[in-house]
C-alpha positions in Angstrom: -9.3 4.2 27.6 -5.9 5.7 27.9 -5.0 8.3 25.2 -2.1 7.7 22.8 0.9 9.3 24.4 2.7 9.9 21.0 0.0 12.3 19.8 0.5 14.4 22.9 4.1 15.2 22.0 5.0 18.3 20.0 6.8 18.4 16.7 10.1 19.5 18.3 9.9 16.5 20.7 9.2 14.2 17.9 12.1 15.5 15.8 14.4 15.3 18.8 13.4 11.7 19.5 13.8 10.8 15.8 17.2 12.3 15.6 18.4 10.6 18.8 17.3 7.2 17.4 19.8 7.6 14.5 23.1 5.8 15.2 26.4 7.6 15.4 28.0 7.1 11.9 24.7 7.6 10.0 24.0 10.9 11.9 27.6 11.9 11.4 27.5 11.5 7.7 24.2 13.5 7.5 25.7 16.3 9.6 28.9 16.4 7.5 27.1 16.5 4.1 24.6 19.0 5.4 27.4 21.2 6.9 29.5 21.1 3.7 26.5 22.1 1.6 25.6 25.0 3.9 29.2 26.2 4.0 29.4 26.2 0.2 26.1 28.1 0.1 27.3 30.7 2.5 30.7 31.4 0.9 29.3 31.1 -2.6 31.5 28.1 -3.6 30.4 26.5 -6.8 33.6 25.3 -8.4 32.5 21.7 -8.4 34.8 20.8 -11.2 37.6 20.9 -8.6 36.1 18.3 -6.3 33.7 16.2 -8.4 34.5 12.8 -9.8 36.0 13.5 -13.2 37.5 10.4 -14.9 39.8 12.4 -17.2 41.2 14.4 -14.3 41.7 11.3 -12.1 43.5 9.5 -14.9 45.7 12.4 -16.2 46.6 14.0 -12.9 46.1 11.1 -10.5 43.6 13.1 -8.4 42.5 10.2 -6.2 41.1 12.6 -3.7 38.1 13.0 -6.0 37.0 9.5 -5.0 35.9 10.8 -1.7 35.3 14.5 -2.1 32.7 13.8 -4.7 30.5 11.8 -2.4 30.4 14.6 0.3 29.4 17.5 -1.9 26.0 18.1 -3.4 24.7 20.5 -6.0 21.4 21.7 -4.6 19.2 21.7 -1.6 16.9 19.0 -3.0 20.0 16.9 -3.9 21.4 16.8 -0.4 18.0 16.6 1.3 16.8 13.6 -0.8 20.1 11.8 -0.4 20.2 12.2 3.4 16.6 11.2 3.8 17.3 8.1 1.9 20.5 7.5 3.9 18.9 7.7 7.3 16.8 4.5 7.2 19.4 2.5 5.3 22.3 3.6 7.4 20.3 3.1 10.6 19.4 -0.5 9.7 22.9 -1.5 8.5 24.6 0.2 11.5 22.3 -1.7 13.9 23.3 -4.9 12.2 27.0 -4.3 11.5 28.2 -1.9 14.1 29.4 1.7 13.7 33.1 1.0 12.9 32.2 -1.6 10.3 29.6 0.6 8.6 32.2 3.4 8.4 34.7 1.1 6.7 31.9 -0.2 4.4 31.1 3.4 3.2 34.8 4.0 2.6 35.1 0.7 0.7 32.0 1.4 -1.4 33.1 5.0 -2.3 36.5 3.5 -3.4 35.0 0.6 -5.5 32.3 2.8 -7.0 34.9 5.3 -8.2 37.1 2.6 -9.5 34.3 1.0 -11.5 33.2 4.4 -12.7 36.7 5.2 -14.0 37.1 1.8 -15.6 33.7 1.7 -17.4 34.0 5.3 -18.5 37.3 4.7 -20.3 36.2 1.4 -21.7 33.0 2.8 -23.2 34.6 6.1 -24.2 37.4 4.5 -26.3 35.8 1.3 -27.5 36.3 0.7 -31.2 32.7 -0.1 -32.0 30.8 2.9 -30.7 32.9 5.3 -28.7 31.2 7.7 -26.2 33.9 10.2 -25.3 31.8 12.4 -23.1 31.7 9.9 -20.3 35.4 10.6 -19.3 34.5 14.3 -19.0 31.3 13.8 -17.0 31.5 15.5 -13.6 29.6 13.6 -10.8 28.9 14.6 -7.2 26.7 13.3 -4.4 26.3 10.4 -2.0 23.7 8.6 -4.1 26.2 6.1 -5.6 27.0 4.8 -2.1 23.3 4.8 -1.3 22.5 2.6 -4.2 25.1 0.2 -3.0 23.6 0.2 0.5 20.1 -0.4 -1.0 21.4 -3.6 -2.6 23.1 -4.8 0.6 20.2 -4.0 2.8 17.7 -5.6 0.5 19.9 -8.7 0.4 20.2 -8.8 4.2 16.4 -8.3 4.8 15.4 -11.3 2.8 12.1 -9.6 1.7 10.5 -10.8 -1.5 9.2 -7.4 -2.6 9.8 -3.7 -2.0 7.6 -0.7 -2.3 8.6 2.0 -4.8 7.6 5.4 -3.2 4.6 3.7 -1.7 2.9 3.5 -5.1 3.5 -0.2 -6.1 5.5 -3.2 -5.1 8.3 -4.8 -7.2 10.4 -8.0 -6.7 13.2 -7.2 -4.3 15.9 -8.5 -6.7 14.8 -5.8 -9.2 14.3 -3.0 -6.7 17.6 -1.2 -7.2 17.4 -1.5 -11.0 13.9 -0.1 -11.1 15.0 2.9 -9.0 17.9 3.4 -11.4 15.6 3.6 -14.4 13.0 5.8 -12.6 15.5 8.3 -11.5 16.8 8.6 -15.0 13.3 9.5 -16.3 12.0 11.5 -13.3 15.1 13.6 -12.5 17.3 15.7 -14.7 21.1 15.9 -14.7 21.5 12.4 -13.0 24.6 10.4 -13.4 23.5 7.0 -14.8 27.0 5.6 -14.6 27.5 6.7 -11.0 24.3 5.0 -9.9 25.0 1.9 -12.0 28.5 1.5 -10.4 26.9 1.8 -7.0 24.5 -1.1 -7.8 27.4 -3.2 -9.2 29.5 -2.6 -6.1 26.6 -3.6 -3.9 26.1 -6.9 -5.7 29.8 -7.5 -5.7 29.8 -7.1 -1.9 26.9 -9.4 -1.3 28.4 -12.1 -3.6 31.6 -12.0 -1.5 33.9 -10.5 -4.2 35.3 -8.0 -1.7 35.9 -10.5 1.0 39.7 -10.2 0.8 39.4 -6.5 1.2 37.4 -6.8 4.5 39.3 -6.9 7.9 38.3 -9.4 10.5 36.6 -8.7 13.8 39.9 -8.1 15.6 40.5 -5.0 13.4 37.3 -3.4 14.5 37.9 -4.3 18.2 41.3 -2.5 18.0 39.6 0.5 16.4 37.0 0.6 19.1 39.7 0.2 21.8 41.8 3.2 20.7 42.0 5.8 23.5 41.8 8.6 20.9 38.3 7.4 19.8 37.0 6.8 23.3 34.9 9.9 23.2 33.1 8.6 20.1 32.8 5.1 21.4 31.1 6.3 24.6 28.5 8.2 22.6 24.9 6.8 23.1 24.5 6.2 19.4 27.7 4.3 18.8 27.2 0.6 18.3 30.0 -1.8 18.9 30.7 -4.3 16.2 30.8 -7.1 18.7 27.1 -6.4 19.6 25.6 -7.1 16.2 22.7 -9.5 15.7 23.4 -13.1 14.8 21.8 -12.8 11.4 23.6 -9.6 10.5 27.3 -10.5 10.4 28.5 -9.5 7.0 31.3 -11.1 5.0 34.9 -10.9 6.3 38.0 -12.5 5.0 38.5 -14.6 8.1 35.2 -16.4 8.0 34.5 -16.8 4.3 37.2 -19.2 3.2 34.7 -21.1 1.0 33.7 -18.0 -1.0 36.5 -18.2 -3.7 35.9 -21.8 -4.5 32.2 -21.2 -4.7 32.8 -18.6 -7.4 35.1 -21.0 -9.3 32.8 -24.1 -9.2 29.9 -22.4 -11.0 27.8 -21.1 -8.1 28.6 -17.5 -9.1 27.0 -18.1 -12.5 23.9 -19.5 -10.9 23.8 -16.5 -8.6 24.0 -14.2 -11.6 20.9 -15.9 -13.1 18.9 -14.9 -10.0 20.5 -11.4 -9.7 20.2 -11.5 -5.9 21.4 -13.9 -3.2 18.7 -16.3 -2.1 17.5 -16.0 1.5 15.9 -19.0 3.1 14.9 -19.6 6.7 17.6 -22.1 7.9 17.0 -25.1 10.1 19.4 -26.9 12.4 20.4 -29.2 9.6 21.2 -26.4 7.1 24.6 -25.0 6.7 25.5 -21.3 7.1 25.7 -19.0 4.2 29.5 -18.2 3.8 28.7 -14.7 2.7 26.5 -14.0 5.7 27.6 -16.1 8.6 25.2 -16.7 11.4 21.6 -17.8 11.4 20.7 -15.7 8.4 17.0 -15.7 9.3 14.6 -14.5 6.7 13.2 -11.3 8.1 10.6 -11.2 5.4 9.1 -14.7 5.9 5.5 -15.0 6.8 6.2 -16.9 10.1 8.7 -14.3 11.2 6.4 -11.4 10.4 3.5 -13.1 12.3 5.7 -13.8 15.3 7.1 -10.3 15.3 3.7 -8.8 15.1 2.2 -10.9 17.9 5.2 -10.2 20.1 5.1 -6.5 19.3 1.4 -6.2 20.2 2.1 -8.2 23.4 4.9 -5.9 24.4 2.8 -2.8 23.6 0.2 -3.9 26.0 2.7 -4.8 28.7 4.8 -1.7 28.5 1.9 0.7 28.3 -0.1 -0.8 31.2 -0.4 2.0 33.7 -1.0 0.0 36.9 0.9 2.2 39.3 0.6 6.1 39.1 4.0 6.8 40.7 6.2 5.4 38.0 4.1 3.5 35.5 6.9 2.8 33.0 9.4 1.3 35.4 6.8 -0.7 37.4 5.2 -2.1 34.3 8.5 -3.3 32.9 9.4 -5.0 36.2 6.0 -6.5 36.4 6.2 -8.0 32.9 9.8 -9.3 33.6 8.8 -10.9 36.9 5.6 -12.4 35.3 7.6 -13.9 32.5 10.2 -15.3 34.8 7.5 -16.7 37.2 5.4 -18.3 34.5 8.3 -19.8 32.5 9.8 -23.2 33.3 13.1 -23.5 31.6 16.2 -25.7 31.7 19.7 -24.6 32.6 20.7 -24.6 28.9 17.8 -22.4 28.0 18.8 -19.9 30.8 22.3 -19.8 29.5 21.1 -19.2 25.9 18.8 -16.5 27.2 21.6 -14.7 29.1 23.9 -14.9 26.0 21.3 -13.4 23.7 20.6 -10.7 26.4 24.3 -9.8 26.5 24.3 -9.4 22.7 21.3 -7.1 22.9 22.9 -5.0 25.6 26.1 -4.8 23.6 24.1 -3.3 20.7 23.2 -0.4 23.0 19.7 -1.4 24.2 18.8 -1.0 27.9 19.1 -4.3 29.8 15.6 -4.2 31.3 14.0 -3.4 27.9 16.1 -6.0 26.2 15.1 -8.7 28.7 11.4 -7.9 28.4 11.6 -7.9 24.6 13.6 -11.2 24.5 11.1 -12.8 26.8 8.2 -11.5 24.7 9.9 -12.9 21.6 10.2 -16.4 23.2 14.0 -16.1 23.2 14.4 -15.3 19.5 17.0 -12.5 19.4 16.1 -11.4 15.9 12.4 -10.8 16.8 13.6 -9.1 20.0 15.7 -6.7 17.9 12.7 -5.8 15.7 10.6 -5.3 18.8 13.2 -3.1 20.5 13.8 -0.9 17.5 10.0 -0.3 17.1 9.5 0.2 20.8 12.5 2.5 21.4 10.8 5.7 20.3 7.6 4.8 22.2 9.5 4.4 25.5 11.3 7.7 25.0 8.1 9.5 24.3 6.5 8.0 27.4 9.4 9.2 29.6 9.2 12.7 28.1 5.5 13.0 28.6 5.6 11.7 32.1 8.3 14.3 33.0 6.3 17.1 31.4 3.2 16.0 33.4 5.2 15.8 36.6 6.5 19.4 36.2 3.1 20.7 35.0 4.3 21.5 31.5 
């Protein structure tokens, strides 16, 4: 029996493969926040009152820069470490779906809306005639956690799962996941901004319900950004994901393709949505219409059938890719053997071939290697959503395999 190749790799190799699997914008935010904290630590900077989000300073001196400086600075090592570890899986998933440029704009939008909500609620509560709470306008908040709470809501809504695990201890309904985290952090951690986290959750729900649709640019905006010569160095980076290469189920709301959203809010759908706290996710059929907030197929990733299909296809691809039939180059030969076998055994029509090629182009546009994308799409029976799940789970395996083969070849 062939040994597990992953267990043969050292910790530095694993860390390198883990870091290389993080997309461009997510890794960039992690680096920026980490570098800012280390710089403040080295020079002894602790004047957080100058850069934190302080409602009284924003209102009296119009210091709008605090909207953005506050999310990049952190108060302690645990603060920045915990936030960045939470950001990596969330940012990676959303960036794979949305594209790098769209995720960057989303973070900017969430930082702005979170701060605006924070400012508004702080003054309303501080100066309400019934029970004023004046300390809220003088509360200094820093950290990326407000944006992370927004991303939790958005990612939970996109995934369509029915339940979420809280620290691996117990499962909770997905629609209550962000709220339960909000309460737990208030009890388990000290000096936590309740209002900052709450505004993050509210912004996330507002985004998923389409309330920010008129603030979102259309696909042409992101295409122009990606086509700028000044950003060509960034676009050519391996981890940069083009917005045009997103999956069919992951296209998020834009102004151009959600013209029905305002009327939906007016005719009472919004009130029915509020009663359920989260947008419903159902597996669509050919007769069902598209969700205006999430155009595309909007497949339920958490459904039992999808999980079963993904699991079977995953195991099938594991067996095929790790089949060491030729000692010279087992990875390449195995991939070509699987691709040729699938093509030889399958009898498809011209329409199916065209659909397969179109989905393959989308996967390649997301940054996946064409051969791997073709094998994964074939193993997933042409379902691009299952193929994406397979490729994301297999990416690290394939990189480890290449690394170990090179080490063995050079006698390392």
